[in-house]
mmJSON file of the N, C-alpha and C atoms, coordinates in Angstrom:
{"data_MODEL":{"atom_site":{
"group_PDB":["ATOM","ATOM","ATOM","ATOM","ATOM","ATOM","ATOM","ATOM","ATOM","ATOM","ATOM","ATOM","ATOM","ATOM","ATOM","ATOM","ATOM","ATOM","ATOM","ATOM","ATOM","ATOM","ATOM","ATOM","ATOM","ATOM","ATOM","ATOM","ATOM","ATOM","ATOM","ATOM","ATOM","ATOM","ATOM","ATOM","ATOM","ATOM","ATOM","ATOM","ATOM","ATOM","ATOM","ATOM","ATOM","ATOM","ATOM","ATOM","ATOM","ATOM","ATOM","ATOM","ATOM","ATOM","ATOM","ATOM","ATOM","ATOM","ATOM","ATOM","ATOM","ATOM","ATOM","ATOM","ATOM","ATOM","ATOM","ATOM","ATOM","ATOM","ATOM","ATOM","ATOM","ATOM","ATOM","ATOM","ATOM","ATOM","ATOM","ATOM","ATOM","ATOM","ATOM","ATOM","ATOM","ATOM","ATOM","ATOM","ATOM","ATOM","ATOM","ATOM","ATOM","ATOM","ATOM","ATOM","ATOM","ATOM","ATOM","ATOM","ATOM","ATOM","ATOM","ATOM","ATOM","ATOM","ATOM","ATOM","ATOM","ATOM","ATOM","ATOM","ATOM","ATOM","ATOM","ATOM","ATOM","ATOM","ATOM","ATOM","ATOM","ATOM","ATOM","ATOM","ATOM","ATOM","ATOM","ATOM","ATOM","ATOM","ATOM","ATOM","ATOM","ATOM","ATOM","ATOM","ATOM","ATOM","ATOM","ATOM","ATOM","ATOM","ATOM","ATOM","ATOM","ATOM","ATOM","ATOM","ATOM","ATOM","ATOM","ATOM","ATOM","ATOM","ATOM","ATOM","ATOM","ATOM","ATOM","ATOM","ATOM","ATOM","ATOM","ATOM","ATOM","ATOM","ATOM","ATOM","ATOM","ATOM","ATOM","ATOM","ATOM","ATOM","ATOM","ATOM","ATOM","ATOM","ATOM","ATOM","ATOM","ATOM","ATOM","ATOM","ATOM","ATOM","ATOM","ATOM","ATOM","ATOM","ATOM","ATOM","ATOM","ATOM","ATOM","ATOM","ATOM","ATOM","ATOM","ATOM","ATOM","ATOM","ATOM","ATOM","ATOM","ATOM","ATOM","ATOM","ATOM","ATOM","ATOM","ATOM","ATOM"],
"id":[1,2,3,4,5,6,7,8,9,10,11,12,13,14,15,16,17,18,19,20,21,22,23,24,25,26,27,28,29,30,31,32,33,34,35,36,37,38,39,40,41,42,43,44,45,46,47,48,49,50,51,52,53,54,55,56,57,58,59,60,61,62,63,64,65,66,67,68,69,70,71,72,73,74,75,76,77,78,79,80,81,82,83,84,85,86,87,88,89,90,91,92,93,94,95,96,97,98,99,100,101,102,103,104,105,106,107,108,109,110,111,112,113,114,115,116,117,118,119,120,121,122,123,124,125,126,127,128,129,130,131,132,133,134,135,136,137,138,139,140,141,142,143,144,145,146,147,148,149,150,151,152,153,154,155,156,157,158,159,160,161,162,163,164,165,166,167,168,169,170,171,172,173,174,175,176,177,178,179,180,181,182,183,184,185,186,187,188,189,190,191,192,193,194,195,196,197,198,199,200,201,202,203,204,205,206,207,208,209,210,211,212,213],
"type_symbol":["N","C","C","N","C","C","N","C","C","N","C","C","N","C","C","N","C","C","N","C","C","N","C","C","N","C","C","N","C","C","N","C","C","N","C","C","N","C","C","N","C","C","N","C","C","N","C","C","N","C","C","N","C","C","N","C","C","N","C","C","N","C","C","N","C","C","N","C","C","N","C","C","N","C","C","N","C","C","N","C","C","N","C","C","N","C","C","N","C","C","N","C","C","N","C","C","N","C","C","N","C","C","N","C","C","N","C","C","N","C","C","N","C","C","N","C","C","N","C","C","N","C","C","N","C","C","N","C","C","N","C","C","N","C","C","N","C","C","N","C","C","N","C","C","N","C","C","N","C","C","N","C","C","N","C","C","N","C","C","N","C","C","N","C","C","N","C","C","N","C","C","N","C","C","N","C","C","N","C","C","N","C","C","N","C","C","N","C","C","N","C","C","N","C","C","N","C","C","N","C","C","N","C","C","N","C","C","N","C","C","N","C","C"],
"label_atom_id":["N","CA","C","N","CA","C","N","CA","C","N","CA","C","N","CA","C","N","CA","C","N","CA","C","N","CA","C","N","CA","C","N","CA","C","N","CA","C","N","CA","C","N","CA","C","N","CA","C","N","CA","C","N","CA","C","N","CA","C","N","CA","C","N","CA","C","N","CA","C","N","CA","C","N","CA","C","N","CA","C","N","CA","C","N","CA","C","N","CA","C","N","CA","C","N","CA","C","N","CA","C","N","CA","C","N","CA","C","N","CA","C","N","CA","C","N","CA","C","N","CA","C","N","CA","C","N","CA","C","N","CA","C","N","CA","C","N","CA","C","N","CA","C","N","CA","C","N","CA","C","N","CA","C","N","CA","C","N","CA","C","N","CA","C","N","CA","C","N","CA","C","N","CA","C","N","CA","C","N","CA","C","N","CA","C","N","CA","C","N","CA","C","N","CA","C","N","CA","C","N","CA","C","N","CA","C","N","CA","C","N","CA","C","N","CA","C","N","CA","C","N","CA","C","N","CA","C","N","CA","C","N","CA","C","N","CA","C","N","CA","C","N","CA","C","N","CA","C"],
"label_alt_id":[null,null,null,null,null,null,null,null,null,null,null,null,null,null,null,null,null,null,null,null,null,null,null,null,null,null,null,null,null,null,null,null,null,null,null,null,null,null,null,null,null,null,null,null,null,null,null,null,null,null,null,null,null,null,null,null,null,null,null,null,null,null,null,null,null,null,null,null,null,null,null,null,null,null,null,null,null,null,null,null,null,null,null,null,null,null,null,null,null,null,null,null,null,null,null,null,null,null,null,null,null,null,null,null,null,null,null,null,null,null,null,null,null,null,null,null,null,null,null,null,null,null,null,null,null,null,null,null,null,null,null,null,null,null,null,null,null,null,null,null,null,null,null,null,null,null,null,null,null,null,null,null,null,null,null,null,null,null,null,null,null,null,null,null,null,null,null,null,null,null,null,null,null,null,null,null,null,null,null,null,null,null,null,null,null,null,null,null,null,null,null,null,null,null,null,null,null,null,null,null,null,null,null,null,null,null,null,null,null,null,null,null,null],
"label_comp_id":["MET","MET","MET","TRP","TRP","TRP","ARG","ARG","ARG","THR","THR","THR","GLU","GLU","GLU","ALA","ALA","ALA","ARG","ARG","ARG","ILE","ILE","ILE","VAL","VAL","VAL","ALA","ALA","ALA","CYS","CYS","CYS","ILE","ILE","ILE","ILE","ILE","ILE","LEU","LEU","LEU","PHE","PHE","PHE","TRP","TRP","TRP","LEU","LEU","LEU","THR","THR","THR","GLU","GLU","GLU","ASP","ASP","ASP","PHE","PHE","PHE","LEU","LEU","LEU","TRP","TRP","TRP","PHE","PHE","PHE","VAL","VAL","VAL","LEU","LEU","LEU","ASN","ASN","ASN","PRO","PRO","PRO","ALA","ALA","ALA","TYR","TYR","TYR","GLY","GLY","GLY","LEU","LEU","LEU","ALA","ALA","ALA","ARG","ARG","ARG","PHE","PHE","PHE","ALA","ALA","ALA","PRO","PRO","PRO","ALA","ALA","ALA","TYR","TYR","TYR","VAL","VAL","VAL","PRO","PRO","PRO","TRP","TRP","TRP","HIS","HIS","HIS","ILE","ILE","ILE","HIS","HIS","HIS","TRP","TRP","TRP","PHE","PHE","PHE","TRP","TRP","TRP","PHE","PHE","PHE","ALA","ALA","ALA","PRO","PRO","PRO","THR","THR","THR","ASP","ASP","ASP","CYS","CYS","CYS","TRP","TRP","TRP","THR","THR","THR","MET","MET","MET","SER","SER","SER","ALA","ALA","ALA","ALA","ALA","ALA","ALA","ALA","ALA","ALA","ALA","ALA","VAL","VAL","VAL","LEU","LEU","LEU","PHE","PHE","PHE","PHE","PHE","PHE","VAL","VAL","VAL","SER","SER","SER","ARG","ARG","ARG","VAL","VAL","VAL","ARG","ARG","ARG"],
"label_asym_id":["A","A","A","A","A","A","A","A","A","A","A","A","A","A","A","A","A","A","A","A","A","A","A","A","A","A","A","A","A","A","A","A","A","A","A","A","A","A","A","A","A","A","A","A","A","A","A","A","A","A","A","A","A","A","A","A","A","A","A","A","A","A","A","A","A","A","A","A","A","A","A","A","A","A","A","A","A","A","A","A","A","A","A","A","A","A","A","A","A","A","A","A","A","A","A","A","A","A","A","A","A","A","A","A","A","A","A","A","A","A","A","A","A","A","A","A","A","A","A","A","A","A","A","A","A","A","A","A","A","A","A","A","A","A","A","A","A","A","A","A","A","A","A","A","A","A","A","A","A","A","A","A","A","A","A","A","A","A","A","A","A","A","A","A","A","A","A","A","A","A","A","A","A","A","A","A","A","A","A","A","A","A","A","A","A","A","A","A","A","A","A","A","A","A","A","A","A","A","A","A","A","A","A","A","A","A","A","A","A","A","A","A","A"],
"label_entity_id":["1","1","1","1","1","1","1","1","1","1","1","1","1","1","1","1","1","1","1","1","1","1","1","1","1","1","1","1","1","1","1","1","1","1","1","1","1","1","1","1","1","1","1","1","1","1","1","1","1","1","1","1","1","1","1","1","1","1","1","1","1","1","1","1","1","1","1","1","1","1","1","1","1","1","1","1","1","1","1","1","1","1","1","1","1","1","1","1","1","1","1","1","1","1","1","1","1","1","1","1","1","1","1","1","1","1","1","1","1","1","1","1","1","1","1","1","1","1","1","1","1","1","1","1","1","1","1","1","1","1","1","1","1","1","1","1","1","1","1","1","1","1","1","1","1","1","1","1","1","1","1","1","1","1","1","1","1","1","1","1","1","1","1","1","1","1","1","1","1","1","1","1","1","1","1","1","1","1","1","1","1","1","1","1","1","1","1","1","1","1","1","1","1","1","1","1","1","1","1","1","1","1","1","1","1","1","1","1","1","1","1","1","1"],
"label_seq_id":[1,1,1,2,2,2,3,3,3,4,4,4,5,5,5,6,6,6,7,7,7,8,8,8,9,9,9,10,10,10,11,11,11,12,12,12,13,13,13,14,14,14,15,15,15,16,16,16,17,17,17,18,18,18,19,19,19,20,20,20,21,21,21,22,22,22,23,23,23,24,24,24,25,25,25,26,26,26,27,27,27,28,28,28,29,29,29,30,30,30,31,31,31,32,32,32,33,33,33,34,34,34,35,35,35,36,36,36,37,37,37,38,38,38,39,39,39,40,40,40,41,41,41,42,42,42,43,43,43,44,44,44,45,45,45,46,46,46,47,47,47,48,48,48,49,49,49,50,50,50,51,51,51,52,52,52,53,53,53,54,54,54,55,55,55,56,56,56,57,57,57,58,58,58,59,59,59,60,60,60,61,61,61,62,62,62,63,63,63,64,64,64,65,65,65,66,66,66,67,67,67,68,68,68,69,69,69,70,70,70,71,71,71],
"pdbx_PDB_ins_code":[null,null,null,null,null,null,null,null,null,null,null,null,null,null,null,null,null,null,null,null,null,null,null,null,null,null,null,null,null,null,null,null,null,null,null,null,null,null,null,null,null,null,null,null,null,null,null,null,null,null,null,null,null,null,null,null,null,null,null,null,null,null,null,null,null,null,null,null,null,null,null,null,null,null,null,null,null,null,null,null,null,null,null,null,null,null,null,null,null,null,null,null,null,null,null,null,null,null,null,null,null,null,null,null,null,null,null,null,null,null,null,null,null,null,null,null,null,null,null,null,null,null,null,null,null,null,null,null,null,null,null,null,null,null,null,null,null,null,null,null,null,null,null,null,null,null,null,null,null,null,null,null,null,null,null,null,null,null,null,null,null,null,null,null,null,null,null,null,null,null,null,null,null,null,null,null,null,null,null,null,null,null,null,null,null,null,null,null,null,null,null,null,null,null,null,null,null,null,null,null,null,null,null,null,null,null,null,null,null,null,null,null,null],
"Cartn_x":[11.194,10.28,9.738,10.634,10.24,9.782,10.857,10.293,8.886,8.415,7.203,6.094,6.057,5.473,5.577,6.688,6.812,5.894,6.315,5.127,3.677,3.689,2.214,1.69,2.098,1.754,1.578,2.887,2.81,1.57,0.938,0.067,-1.544,-1.579,-2.339,-2.415,-1.385,-1.148,-1.82,-1.298,-1.791,-2.925,-3.519,-5.306,-5.866,-5.832,-6.307,-6.307,-5.048,-5.084,-5.735,-5.819,-6.893,-8.116,-8.55,-9.995,-10.426,-9.47,-9.992,-10.069,-9.432,-9.309,-10.706,-10.894,-11.944,-13.487,-13.376,-14.508,-15.021,-13.571,-13.978,-14.374,-13.695,-14.195,-15.215,-16.041,-16.903,-18.023,-18.186,-19.366,-19.664,-21.236,-21.598,-21.685,-21.764,-21.679,-20.59,-19.551,-17.967,-17.449,-16.997,-16.305,-15.16,-14.179,-12.809,-12.488,-13.705,-13.518,-13.919,-14.26,-14.274,-13.447,-12.166,-11.194,-10.406,-10.75,-9.769,-9.718,-9.155,-9.061,-10.735,-11.056,-12.438,-13.573,-13.369,-14.379,-14.645,-13.102,-13.188,-11.725,-13.078,-12.63,-12.104,-12.039,-11.005,-9.819,-9.737,-7.874,-7.579,-6.681,-6.495,-5.414,-4.366,-2.865,-2.876,-2.962,-2.647,-1.39,-0.879,0.375,0.064,0.255,-0.057,-1.649,-1.764,-3.326,-3.921,-3.032,-3.395,-3.359,-3.947,-3.471,-2.233,-1.659,-0.308,-0.481,-1.302,-1.429,-1.357,-1.693,-1.685,0.238,0.599,1.719,2.88,2.715,3.315,3.174,1.896,2.03,1.984,2.109,2.687,4.193,5.089,6.241,6.153,5.762,6.124,5.67,4.943,4.207,5.427,6.322,7.229,8.442,8.351,10.052,10.004,8.494,8.502,8.331,7.668,7.883,9.594,10.1,11.513,12.496,11.834,12.877,12.626,11.145,10.765,10.879,11.619,12.051,13.07,12.596,13.251,14.377,15.634,16.662,17.429],
"Cartn_y":[-12.956,-13.706,-13.718,-14.375,-14.509,-13.256,-12.283,-10.799,-10.413,-10.627,-10.579,-11.277,-12.358,-13.169,-13.126,-12.634,-12.091,-10.909,-9.931,-8.742,-8.965,-10.106,-10.156,-10.833,-11.914,-12.245,-11.571,-10.827,-9.273,-8.442,-8.111,-7.32,-8.43,-9.575,-10.255,-10.147,-10.669,-10.116,-9.011,-7.873,-6.517,-6.209,-6.624,-6.43,-7.383,-8.959,-9.597,-8.751,-8.215,-7.477,-6.333,-5.335,-4.4,-4.976,-5.712,-6.211,-6.39,-7.247,-7.863,-6.477,-5.575,-4.483,-3.528,-3.495,-2.605,-3.351,-4.611,-5.239,-4.794,-4.843,-4.163,-2.882,-2.205,-0.764,-0.305,-0.813,-0.441,-1.267,-2.216,-3.077,-2.25,-2.061,-1.273,-2.209,-3.021,-4.234,-3.709,-3.526,-3.712,-2.132,-1.736,-0.289,-0.396,0.677,0.456,0.862,0.825,0.859,-0.186,-1.408,-2.864,-3.577,-3.312,-3.989,-4.294,-5.264,-5.547,-7.125,-7.533,-8.853,-9.15,-8.568,-8.671,-9.01,-8.352,-8.271,-9.147,-9.612,-10.421,-11.754,-12.99,-14.057,-14.94,-14.845,-15.541,-15.336,-14.213,-13.375,-13.933,-14.984,-15.285,-14.583,-14.146,-13.608,-12.116,-11.092,-9.968,-9.393,-8.355,-7.467,-6.437,-5.209,-3.514,-4.033,-3.341,-2.664,-3.705,-4.939,-5.704,-7.12,-7.943,-9.745,-9.749,-10.765,-10.981,-11.442,-11.863,-12.352,-11.403,-9.992,-8.977,-8.27,-8.386,-8.583,-8.814,-10.402,-11.452,-11.352,-11.457,-11.125,-9.832,-8.811,-7.472,-7.214,-8.144,-8.541,-9.27,-10.097,-11.165,-10.187,-9.218,-8.658,-7.557,-7.125,-6.251,-6.547,-8.013,-8.525,-9.283,-9.385,-10.138,-8.546,-7.289,-6.109,-5.705,-5.794,-5.598,-6.422,-7.655,-8.89,-8.549,-7.908,-7.997,-6.375,-5.45,-4.25,-4.781,-3.6,-3.846,-3.303,-3.707,-3.273,-2.539],
"Cartn_z":[-22.695,-22.354,-20.938,-19.669,-18.438,-17.922,-18.573,-17.781,-18.461,-19.285,-19.465,-18.487,-18.351,-17.296,-16.158,-15.701,-13.869,-14.21,-15.084,-15.083,-14.589,-16.058,-15.722,-14.352,-14.136,-12.704,-11.61,-11.794,-10.627,-10.59,-11.935,-12.087,-11.795,-11.441,-11.55,-10.041,-9.084,-7.663,-7.001,-7.916,-7.687,-7.694,-9.11,-9.064,-8.032,-7.318,-6.512,-5.193,-5.103,-3.827,-3.302,-4.525,-4.883,-4.799,-5.353,-5.308,-4.043,-3.256,-1.753,-1.059,-0.884,-0.227,-0.143,-1.723,-1.942,-2.009,-1.716,-1.899,-0.245,1.047,2.153,2.035,1.628,1.548,1.047,-0.004,-0.543,0.04,0.646,1.122,2.309,2.307,3.401,4.244,4.689,5.685,6.265,5.836,6.211,6.419,5.215,5.548,6.081,6.185,6.32,7.799,8.301,10.026,10.413,9.637,10.069,9.439,8.879,8.063,9.204,10.127,11.542,11.625,12.373,13.083,13.251,14.447,15.11,13.859,13.092,12.072,10.989,10.834,9.634,9.863,10.508,10.893,9.881,8.939,7.611,7.326,7.373,7.466,9.258,9.572,10.8,11.511,10.57,11.228,9.959,11.353,10.57,11.285,10.628,11.065,10.662,11.438,11.61,11.056,10.06,9.701,8.54,8.367,7.113,7.192,6.762,6.791,6.194,6.868,6.219,4.974,4.609,2.946,2.454,2.839,2.003,1.377,2.844,3.104,1.796,1.898,1.82,-0.331,-0.484,-1.773,-2.277,-1.688,-1.86,-2.212,-0.877,-1.159,-2.549,-2.784,-3.969,-5.341,-5.44,-6.889,-6.901,-5.82,-5.8,-6.458,-6.221,-6.52,-7.786,-8.01,-10.066,-10.512,-10.333,-10.811,-11.028,-9.906,-10.055,-11.047,-10.796,-11.949,-13.369,-13.798,-14.888,-15.368,-14.903,-15.965,-16.98,-17.868,-18.864,-18.979,-19.422,-19.189,-21.0],
"occupancy":[1.0,1.0,1.0,1.0,1.0,1.0,1.0,1.0,1.0,1.0,1.0,1.0,1.0,1.0,1.0,1.0,1.0,1.0,1.0,1.0,1.0,1.0,1.0,1.0,1.0,1.0,1.0,1.0,1.0,1.0,1.0,1.0,1.0,1.0,1.0,1.0,1.0,1.0,1.0,1.0,1.0,1.0,1.0,1.0,1.0,1.0,1.0,1.0,1.0,1.0,1.0,1.0,1.0,1.0,1.0,1.0,1.0,1.0,1.0,1.0,1.0,1.0,1.0,1.0,1.0,1.0,1.0,1.0,1.0,1.0,1.0,1.0,1.0,1.0,1.0,1.0,1.0,1.0,1.0,1.0,1.0,1.0,1.0,1.0,1.0,1.0,1.0,1.0,1.0,1.0,1.0,1.0,1.0,1.0,1.0,1.0,1.0,1.0,1.0,1.0,1.0,1.0,1.0,1.0,1.0,1.0,1.0,1.0,1.0,1.0,1.0,1.0,1.0,1.0,1.0,1.0,1.0,1.0,1.0,1.0,1.0,1.0,1.0,1.0,1.0,1.0,1.0,1.0,1.0,1.0,1.0,1.0,1.0,1.0,1.0,1.0,1.0,1.0,1.0,1.0,1.0,1.0,1.0,1.0,1.0,1.0,1.0,1.0,1.0,1.0,1.0,1.0,1.0,1.0,1.0,1.0,1.0,1.0,1.0,1.0,1.0,1.0,1.0,1.0,1.0,1.0,1.0,1.0,1.0,1.0,1.0,1.0,1.0,1.0,1.0,1.0,1.0,1.0,1.0,1.0,1.0,1.0,1.0,1.0,1.0,1.0,1.0,1.0,1.0,1.0,1.0,1.0,1.0,1.0,1.0,1.0,1.0,1.0,1.0,1.0,1.0,1.0,1.0,1.0,1.0,1.0,1.0,1.0,1.0,1.0,1.0,1.0,1.0],
"B_iso_or_equiv":[0.0,0.0,0.0,0.0,0.0,0.0,0.0,0.0,0.0,0.0,0.0,0.0,0.0,0.0,0.0,0.0,0.0,0.0,0.0,0.0,0.0,0.0,0.0,0.0,0.0,0.0,0.0,0.0,0.0,0.0,0.0,0.0,0.0,0.0,0.0,0.0,0.0,0.0,0.0,0.0,0.0,0.0,0.0,0.0,0.0,0.0,0.0,0.0,0.0,0.0,0.0,0.0,0.0,0.0,0.0,0.0,0.0,0.0,0.0,0.0,0.0,0.0,0.0,0.0,0.0,0.0,0.0,0.0,0.0,0.0,0.0,0.0,0.0,0.0,0.0,0.0,0.0,0.0,0.0,0.0,0.0,0.0,0.0,0.0,0.0,0.0,0.0,0.0,0.0,0.0,0.0,0.0,0.0,0.0,0.0,0.0,0.0,0.0,0.0,0.0,0.0,0.0,0.0,0.0,0.0,0.0,0.0,0.0,0.0,0.0,0.0,0.0,0.0,0.0,0.0,0.0,0.0,0.0,0.0,0.0,0.0,0.0,0.0,0.0,0.0,0.0,0.0,0.0,0.0,0.0,0.0,0.0,0.0,0.0,0.0,0.0,0.0,0.0,0.0,0.0,0.0,0.0,0.0,0.0,0.0,0.0,0.0,0.0,0.0,0.0,0.0,0.0,0.0,0.0,0.0,0.0,0.0,0.0,0.0,0.0,0.0,0.0,0.0,0.0,0.0,0.0,0.0,0.0,0.0,0.0,0.0,0.0,0.0,0.0,0.0,0.0,0.0,0.0,0.0,0.0,0.0,0.0,0.0,0.0,0.0,0.0,0.0,0.0,0.0,0.0,0.0,0.0,0.0,0.0,0.0,0.0,0.0,0.0,0.0,0.0,0.0,0.0,0.0,0.0,0.0,0.0,0.0,0.0,0.0,0.0,0.0,0.0,0.0],
"pdbx_formal_charge":[null,null,null,null,null,null,null,null,null,null,null,null,null,null,null,null,null,null,null,null,null,null,null,null,null,null,null,null,null,null,null,null,null,null,null,null,null,null,null,null,null,null,null,null,null,null,null,null,null,null,null,null,null,null,null,null,null,null,null,null,null,null,null,null,null,null,null,null,null,null,null,null,null,null,null,null,null,null,null,null,null,null,null,null,null,null,null,null,null,null,null,null,null,null,null,null,null,null,null,null,null,null,null,null,null,null,null,null,null,null,null,null,null,null,null,null,null,null,null,null,null,null,null,null,null,null,null,null,null,null,null,null,null,null,null,null,null,null,null,null,null,null,null,null,null,null,null,null,null,null,null,null,null,null,null,null,null,null,null,null,null,null,null,null,null,null,null,null,null,null,null,null,null,null,null,null,null,null,null,null,null,null,null,null,null,null,null,null,null,null,null,null,null,null,null,null,null,null,null,null,null,null,null,null,null,null,null,null,null,null,null,null,null],
"auth_seq_id":[1,1,1,2,2,2,3,3,3,4,4,4,5,5,5,6,6,6,7,7,7,8,8,8,9,9,9,10,10,10,11,11,11,12,12,12,13,13,13,14,14,14,15,15,15,16,16,16,17,17,17,18,18,18,19,19,19,20,20,20,21,21,21,22,22,22,23,23,23,24,24,24,25,25,25,26,26,26,27,27,27,28,28,28,29,29,29,30,30,30,31,31,31,32,32,32,33,33,33,34,34,34,35,35,35,36,36,36,37,37,37,38,38,38,39,39,39,40,40,40,41,41,41,42,42,42,43,43,43,44,44,44,45,45,45,46,46,46,47,47,47,48,48,48,49,49,49,50,50,50,51,51,51,52,52,52,53,53,53,54,54,54,55,55,55,56,56,56,57,57,57,58,58,58,59,59,59,60,60,60,61,61,61,62,62,62,63,63,63,64,64,64,65,65,65,66,66,66,67,67,67,68,68,68,69,69,69,70,70,70,71,71,71],
"auth_comp_id":["MET","MET","MET","TRP","TRP","TRP","ARG","ARG","ARG","THR","THR","THR","GLU","GLU","GLU","ALA","ALA","ALA","ARG","ARG","ARG","ILE","ILE","ILE","VAL","VAL","VAL","ALA","ALA","ALA","CYS","CYS","CYS","ILE","ILE","ILE","ILE","ILE","ILE","LEU","LEU","LEU","PHE","PHE","PHE","TRP","TRP","TRP","LEU","LEU","LEU","THR","THR","THR","GLU","GLU","GLU","ASP","ASP","ASP","PHE","PHE","PHE","LEU","LEU","LEU","TRP","TRP","TRP","PHE","PHE","PHE","VAL","VAL","VAL","LEU","LEU","LEU","ASN","ASN","ASN","PRO","PRO","PRO","ALA","ALA","ALA","TYR","TYR","TYR","GLY","GLY","GLY","LEU","LEU","LEU","ALA","ALA","ALA","ARG","ARG","ARG","PHE","PHE","PHE","ALA","ALA","ALA","PRO","PRO","PRO","ALA","ALA","ALA","TYR","TYR","TYR","VAL","VAL","VAL","PRO","PRO","PRO","TRP","TRP","TRP","HIS","HIS","HIS","ILE","ILE","ILE","HIS","HIS","HIS","TRP","TRP","TRP","PHE","PHE","PHE","TRP","TRP","TRP","PHE","PHE","PHE","ALA","ALA","ALA","PRO","PRO","PRO","THR","THR","THR","ASP","ASP","ASP","CYS","CYS","CYS","TRP","TRP","TRP","THR","THR","THR","MET","MET","MET","SER","SER","SER","ALA","ALA","ALA","ALA","ALA","ALA","ALA","ALA","ALA","ALA","ALA","ALA","VAL","VAL","VAL","LEU","LEU","LEU","PHE","PHE","PHE","PHE","PHE","PHE","VAL","VAL","VAL","SER","SER","SER","ARG","ARG","ARG","VAL","VAL","VAL","ARG","ARG","ARG"],
"auth_asym_id":["A","A","A","A","A","A","A","A","A","A","A","A","A","A","A","A","A","A","A","A","A","A","A","A","A","A","A","A","A","A","A","A","A","A","A","A","A","A","A","A","A","A","A","A","A","A","A","A","A","A","A","A","A","A","A","A","A","A","A","A","A","A","A","A","A","A","A","A","A","A","A","A","A","A","A","A","A","A","A","A","A","A","A","A","A","A","A","A","A","A","A","A","A","A","A","A","A","A","A","A","A","A","A","A","A","A","A","A","A","A","A","A","A","A","A","A","A","A","A","A","A","A","A","A","A","A","A","A","A","A","A","A","A","A","A","A","A","A","A","A","A","A","A","A","A","A","A","A","A","A","A","A","A","A","A","A","A","A","A","A","A","A","A","A","A","A","A","A","A","A","A","A","A","A","A","A","A","A","A","A","A","A","A","A","A","A","A","A","A","A","A","A","A","A","A","A","A","A","A","A","A","A","A","A","A","A","A","A","A","A","A","A","A"],
"auth_atom_id":["N","CA","C","N","CA","C","N","CA","C","N","CA","C","N","CA","C","N","CA","C","N","CA","C","N","CA","C","N","CA","C","N","CA","C","N","CA","C","N","CA","C","N","CA","C","N","CA","C","N","CA","C","N","CA","C","N","CA","C","N","CA","C","N","CA","C","N","CA","C","N","CA","C","N","CA","C","N","CA","C","N","CA","C","N","CA","C","N","CA","C","N","CA","C","N","CA","C","N","CA","C","N","CA","C","N","CA","C","N","CA","C","N","CA","C","N","CA","C","N","CA","C","N","CA","C","N","CA","C","N","CA","C","N","CA","C","N","CA","C","N","CA","C","N","CA","C","N","CA","C","N","CA","C","N","CA","C","N","CA","C","N","CA","C","N","CA","C","N","CA","C","N","CA","C","N","CA","C","N","CA","C","N","CA","C","N","CA","C","N","CA","C","N","CA","C","N","CA","C","N","CA","C","N","CA","C","N","CA","C","N","CA","C","N","CA","C","N","CA","C","N","CA","C","N","CA","C","N","CA","C","N","CA","C","N","CA","C","N","CA","C","N","CA","C","N","CA","C"],
"pdbx_PDB_model_num":[1,1,1,1,1,1,1,1,1,1,1,1,1,1,1,1,1,1,1,1,1,1,1,1,1,1,1,1,1,1,1,1,1,1,1,1,1,1,1,1,1,1,1,1,1,1,1,1,1,1,1,1,1,1,1,1,1,1,1,1,1,1,1,1,1,1,1,1,1,1,1,1,1,1,1,1,1,1,1,1,1,1,1,1,1,1,1,1,1,1,1,1,1,1,1,1,1,1,1,1,1,1,1,1,1,1,1,1,1,1,1,1,1,1,1,1,1,1,1,1,1,1,1,1,1,1,1,1,1,1,1,1,1,1,1,1,1,1,1,1,1,1,1,1,1,1,1,1,1,1,1,1,1,1,1,1,1,1,1,1,1,1,1,1,1,1,1,1,1,1,1,1,1,1,1,1,1,1,1,1,1,1,1,1,1,1,1,1,1,1,1,1,1,1,1,1,1,1,1,1,1,1,1,1,1,1,1,1,1,1,1,1,1]
}}}
């Protein structure tokens, strides 16, 4: 049962990460070119090309997917 719950939480995290990124890409006021710290002040900490929140949540989703694999 806990594996199913881990998979569900991982899918929710992945959904919100995708939604956040697509909001920037599809928003005419931003676009992919303005997905940067200079234009997105509410994401304070950045690593490489994305906010650290994205990296942290991606890692959490990956771990949850890994532990939820079917045996």
